[in-house]
C-alpha angles and dihedrals in degrees: 000000000000119000118219114259105239117203115191125190112227119217137198122237090250093053089046092054089050090052092051091054089068097046125092117256094243093060117089119214131174136191108223118179090335093309123115113231127185109219128214118259123222118290125253121264091254089060091053092048092051093047090050094050092049093049090049094050092048093048091050092048094047095043090061089066099038136338105281140163127217125201132197 
């Protein structure tokens, strides 16, 4: 199976800072090893509510069998 041939452009810190000047404040960007990476921004409240409900249900179900903890 052939793997895709990834070509990344590497950037200096000065060029990266110039790039950030044009980006909106709510976007998160990092320079890792000379490569520009767009980071994930926090999830919406609906996501947190769903994750919390799943963790609670899982914890309650597991605790019936033996004391347990679930982490999200």
